[in-house]
N, C-alpha and C positions, 0 to 999 in steps of 0.2 A: 493438556491433562487436567481433568476437573478435580477441584479440591475434594478431598475425602470428607464425608459427613462425620458429625461427632459420634453417631451410631457405628459408623465403620471404625473410627479410631478408639472407640471403647467409651461407653457412658460412666465407667468408674471414674473418669477424669472430672466428672461433675460432683463427686462426693466429697463431703467435708464432715469430718468427726466433730463431736462436742468438744473433745480436747483441743482440736486445732482451732475451733472458733474461740474457745476461752483464752488460748494463749495469744491468739492474734489481737483480741480485744484488749487483754491486759497489758500486752508489751508497751504501748505507748505511756500508760500511767505508771509502770514500774520504771520506765526511763525518766519520768518526771521526778519520782521518788529518788532514783539514783542521782540525778543532777542535785537535787536538794541536799542530798548526803554529801557529795563531793564538795558543794559550795559551803555547807556548815562547817566541813573539815578544813577547809581553806586550800584544797587541792585545785586551784583555779586552772592549772595547766591541763586537767582532765576533763574541764567543762566542754571545750570544742568537740572532743571525741564523743562525750555523752549526748551533746546536742545533735551531732551527726546521727547517731544511733536512734534518737528519738524522732528525727525527721524520717529516717527509712521505715521505722516501725508505723509511723502514722500514715504516711503515703501508701505503705502495703495494705494496712487494714482498710483505710478509707476507700482505696481503689476496689477491694473486694465488696465492700459495703455498697458502693455506688452500683455496681453490677450485680448485686443481689447473689453473690455466689457462695456465700457462708451460712446461708440459712437462717437469716433474721426475719422476723415479721415486719410488717410495714411500720407499725409504731416503734419497734426496736430500731429499725433503720433510721427512722428520723432523729431519734436520740443519739444513736451512734455517730450519725454525721455531725450532730452538734457537739458531742462531747469529745470526739477525736479532733475536730476542727479547733476546738478550743485549746487542745494541748499546743498546737503550733500557731495559736491565735489567728486563726483563718476561718474562713466560712466553708463549712462542709456542704452546705446546701448550694452555693455558688459553684462549688467544685462539681456537684452532681449535674447541675444545669448545663455547665459548659463542657463536661467530659462527655456526657451522653451526645451533646450536639457535635463534638469532635469525632465521635464514632460514626455518627450519621453521615457527616458531610465532608469530612476532610478529603482533599483540599478544597475549601469553598470560603468566599469572603465572609459569609455568616458563621465561621467557625472561629470565634475569638481565642480559644485555646490553641488552635493550630497556627494562627498568625505568625508566631516567631520562626516557623519553619521558612518563610518567605525572606527573612531578613538575613543579613550576614552574621558571620561569627560575633563580630563586635556589636552589631546592632541587636543581637539576641542578648548578649550581656548587658548592654545598657538598657534594655527593656525591662529588665529585672524589677526596678523599684515600682513600675506602674502596672506590672502583669496582674497581680491579684486585685488591684483596685478596678481594672478594666473588666475582669471576669466578674467581679462583685456587681459592678454597674450594669453590665449586660444582663445578668440575671435578674437584678432588680427591676429593670425596664420591662422585663417580660410579664412582671405582675404576679408571679407565683411565690409562694414561700416567703412573702415579705417580712412576716413577723420572725421567722427564723433568721433571714438575712440581716434585719435590723439588730437583733440581739448578737448575732455573730459579729457585726462590724463594731460593736461596742467593746469586744474583748481586747484588741491590741491597744486602744485608747486607755481603757481601765487598767491594763497591765502596765503600761508606761507611767501613767499618772500615779497609780498605786506604787510602783517600783520606785519612782522618784522620791515619793514621801517616805517610803521605808529604807531608802539607801543607808541612813545613819545605822540602823539596826539589822537590816537584813539585805546586803548589796547583791545577794543572789537573785532576787526577784527581778531588778532591772536588768541584770545581766543576762538572765534567761530571757526576758521579753526582747531585748535588743538581738540576741542571738537568733531568735525564732523569726523576728521580722526581716533582719538582714539576711539570714540563711535562706529565706524563701525567694531572694532575689536571683538564684541560680536556676530556678524553675524553667524559665524560657529556654536557657541553654540546654540544660541537661535532659529535660523531660520532653522537649518539642523540637529545638533545632538539631540536636545530635541525632536523634532517631529518625527525623523525617526530612533533614534539608536535601535539596537536590532530588526531590521524589520524582518517581515516574508516573506513568499512566494506569498502572494496574495495581490491584492490592498487594501483589508481591514485590513490587517496586517502590511502594509509597513509604515503606518503613523498614528499619534495619532491626537485627537481633545480635546480641552479643552472647557468645557461647564460652564457657570456661568453667572452672571450679571456684576459685576464690571470689572473683568479682561479683558473679550472679549470687553466690550465697551471701556476700556482703551486703548486697542490695535487696535481699530477700526475694530473689527471682524477679525483679522488676525490669531486668535487662532483655527479657525475652519479649520484646515489643512487637515484633512482627507476629509471633504466635498469638499474642494477647489480642491484636487487632483482627486476626482471622477468626479467633474462637474467644470473644470476650466472656462467654459463659463459663469458661474453666477458671477455677480459682487459682491465685497466684502459686500456691503451694504445688500444684499439679503441672505448672508450665515446663519444668525441665522433662518430665515424662511425655507432655504433649510434643515438645520439641523432638524428642528422640523417635516418637512415632511418625512425626512430619517428615523427618530427614529424607526418606525416598521421594516423596512429593516435591520437597524443596529442590532436591539434587536434580530431579527430572525437569524441573523449570529453570534450572541455572541459577538458584539462589545460593549465594554463598555467605554463610553467617561470619560476622567479624569475630575473630578468635581472640580472646583474652585469657589472663591467667586465671 
């Protein structure tokens, strides 16, 4: 059974309103302000939760920016990659280079983002500290966007050094930097290994999808991994509807989504 085209599924799936775009772009920075607020108030027990929400907000919007699904101009795209990447002290431009490569070639030796799918669970977990470094270096060697890449590489160093100097006056700065850096170590496990390990030979068997109400909403629909790989042009906020429309096709081909709460 041939996969339906986007025209058959509905071109309304490609539409993003100004309000949705504004909310998606604002969420990461609202999260940073929230983190600053709880740190200033001394509510340190809340900072891991806020950090998690910041991660989800950034990954969600950066993903859409990379795939050009929320209607930004080329210039705005470059600055959005830079700014949202800075929130997590990461390189948005390295992410674009490696993620588009992942979509083109997975599974392939020249897919640095997809590499953890070939590791064990423990291997993917241990790969965390070097994952983003490897992605940045792969991107830098390609010779594109080197100015952006160098500026973005300075962010975590600046944050850690600045946070250390400011520790007696504002301990939240270093706390935030450490949480962002260490938090990124779960990327290989959560974003590559779990969706892709033990992949098959066809597009329908190379990626998993999680369906439910609470978990997909908590992760801002990023759990619809198979649907995204099949139709990367669809913005994340339309992935639940895309999944619903794809259900007959997936069922006819024996694909069983993983059910979560």
